N, C-alpha and C positions, 0 to 999 in steps of 0.2 A: 504494500500499498504506499505509493510514493507522493502522488499529488492528488488532493481532495478532489478537483474537478473531473477525476476519472474513478472515483469511488464508487463502487455500485452496491446495492443492497446486499448482493450475495457476499461481496467483501466484508461488509460490516457483520452479518450475520455469521459469518466463518469466525470471525475475530471472537464475538460474542461466545459462540460455542468453544472455541479453543480455551478462551478464560474460564468457562465453568468446568471444562474437562481437567484444567490444571488444578483448579479446587478440589475436584474429586481425588486426584492423586494426591494432593496434599494432606486431606483429611484420612486417606487411606493410610498414610505414614504417620499419623500423629497419635500419639498413645493417651496424652492427657487432653480430654475436651473440657476441662473444668474452667472455672473463672480464671482469667488471666491476673487480676490483681490491679490492673492499670486504672479503668475507670468504672463506674457502676454498670454492670450488665454485659461487661466484655469478657468475650471467651476466648481461651487459646486458639479454639477453632477460627474465630473469626480472624484473629491477627494471622494465622498460618496461611488462612485462605486469600485474605486480603492481599497479602505480599506476592503471590503467584499471579493472581488475577491481574494486578496492576502491571506486572512485569510483561504479560502477554498483550495487554491493550496498549501501552506504551510502544512495543514493537511495532504494533499495527498502525501507530500514528494518530491515535485516539487520546483525547483529554479523558479524565476520570474524575467523578463527583464520588468518592467514596465514603460509606457510613462510618468506617473505621478510621481513616486517615485524611478525611477531607479532599480539597481540591487539587488536581494535579494537572498541570498543562492546560490551563483554562483559556490560553490563547488560540488553541486548536479548533478548527471549525466543526469538529464533531466531538461530543463530550459524553462518555458514558456514565448514567447514574448507575452504580454498584452495589449491591448489597450481596457481599460474598457468602454469608451465610444467613439467610433470612428465616427467623425462627431458631436462634440459637440455643434458646433454652430446652426447646424440644429437641435440638441435636444432642446437647449436652446429657439428655435423658434417655436417648435413642428412641424418641417417639418419631415414627418415620414420616412426618411432615415438616421438612425444612428444604430450603431451596438455595439455589444462586440466581438471583435476579438482577438483569442487565438490561438497561434501555439506551439505546444510542440517541443523542437530541442534537439536532441541527437548526439553523437559523429558523426553520419553520415549524419547529416543535419536535415531538417524539417521532423518530422515523423507523426504527427498528427494534424489536425485543424479543428477548430470550430468557426464559424462565424454565429451571429443571429442578425436579424434587431430587435432591441428591440422595435420599434412602432408596429411592425405587427406580431412578433413572427416566422417570416420564418427563417429557420436556413439552413447553408449549412456546409458539413463536408466532411473531406477526410483523408484517412491513406495513407501513402508512399505504392506504390505498389498496393493498394487496391481499388482505383477508388474514385470517388466522389458522394456524394446523397445529397438530400435536402429534406424539409418537407415532411412526409410521405414515405419516402423510394425512391422517384423517382431518377433515375440515372441522374447524370449531364453531358451534353456534349457541347462543344464549337460548334459555328457555322463553316460552310465551306467556309464561304467568304474569297476569297484570293487576292483581290485587293483594294487598297486604295478607289478608285472611287466608289466602291459599299458597302463601310462599314459605319456602324453608329459607332461613336468612342466616348468613355467618356474621358473628359478632366479634368486635374488638372492644375491650373495655367492658365495664359492668353498667348494663341498663338499669335505670333507676326504678323501673316498672315493666311489666310485660307489655310488649309494644304492639300486640293486637296479630302478630305472624301465626302461620300454622305450627311450624316448628323453628327452633334455632340450633346453631352449632357454635362452639368456640373451639377453633382449631388452631391457632396460635403462630401463623406465618401469613402475613397479609398478602404477599406476592402469590401465593398457592391459593388463598382465599379468592382473590380477584379472578385468578385462571379458572377456579371453580365455578365462579359465576359465568365466566365467557363459555364454559363448557355445558352449562346448564346442570351442572350436578348441586349448585346452590342457585337460588332465584335471585339473590341479593346478598349485599354486604353492607354494614353499618359500623363506623367506628364511634364508639361512645365514650372513649377517651377526648382529649381536647389538646389539638396540637402536639400529637405524640408520633405521627409519622413523618418521615422525610421522603423527599423524591426517590432515593433509592428503594423505599418499601413500596411504592405505589405506581411508580411511572411505566415500568414494563407490563404490570398487570392492566394497568390501564388503557394502554394501546392493545393488548391483546382482547380486551373485553369490547373496546370500540369496534376493531375488526371484526368481531363476532357478534355484532349487533346490538351489545349492550352500552350503558352509558355509565361513566365514572365523573363524579364532580365532587368539589369540596363543600361541605355543608353549608359554609357560610359564604359561599360565591367567589372564592378566591381563585386565582388561576392556578391549574395543578402542575403546570410545567415552570420549574424554579430550579436553577443550579447554583445556589448558595447553600452551604452546609446549615446554615441557621433555619432554611426553610422548613416548616411545620405545616400541614395539613390535617384536616379531618374527613376522609375519603368516604363517600357513598357510592356503591355500584349497583345496579339493578338491570334486569332483564329487558324492561320495557318502560316507557316514559310515564305511564300511570304509576306504575309501582315506585318507581323514582319520587314521582312528586309526593307520594303517601310517604316514603321514608325522609325525605328532605324535611317535610312538616314535622314529622315526629322527632326527628333529631334536633330541628332548632328550637322546638317548644320545650327541651329540656336544658336548654341553656342555664 
């Protein structure tokens, strides 16, 4: 990857896949997946994965916004929002719902995304305007659920009351939760924490959802694309516009 005017979507996806594969190798070699003692909630798996993923993306000529180590090469035309291990607590306890989440962002917004469940190997990817696919090349499509009373909803944070959904799940890895919405396994996802999720948590899942026909917004109307380490958002995803409207109304009523 030498000049940005010649970079193709395939080039970018190749770099994202390679970075995620490097994370898998680093995790396979790691004996201690526990807390690193660096900052609250940072695990040894986070640090080992971050180092190898950034090396791959740098070699590909891409900038990086990493949850673990901040912004690298911000002057580059394409910057990857990187969560090397999304769901680190799940990973440390060997709960098989943790991922590497990577989203390449250019001047027009989210361009290409790759999320892989590092416990199972299942992956999801999307290119802006090109649809979303999952392992084996299957096309990803959101459900048609249009009412909260019929929805199975993924949650982050603790809701102050029952939201009127049919059922709920709290799975613990935002990127994979969003991909589950894209694939129709969940009908929606709501963050009941406030300003807890950075771009690395949601941008890849956001693009995959959008290309699968679902919508992802910030509960409070803020732009979802941000490449500053201090950025935090409150994401809501839904399979249909009517379901999204119900969930935004519910979430904002709980401020």
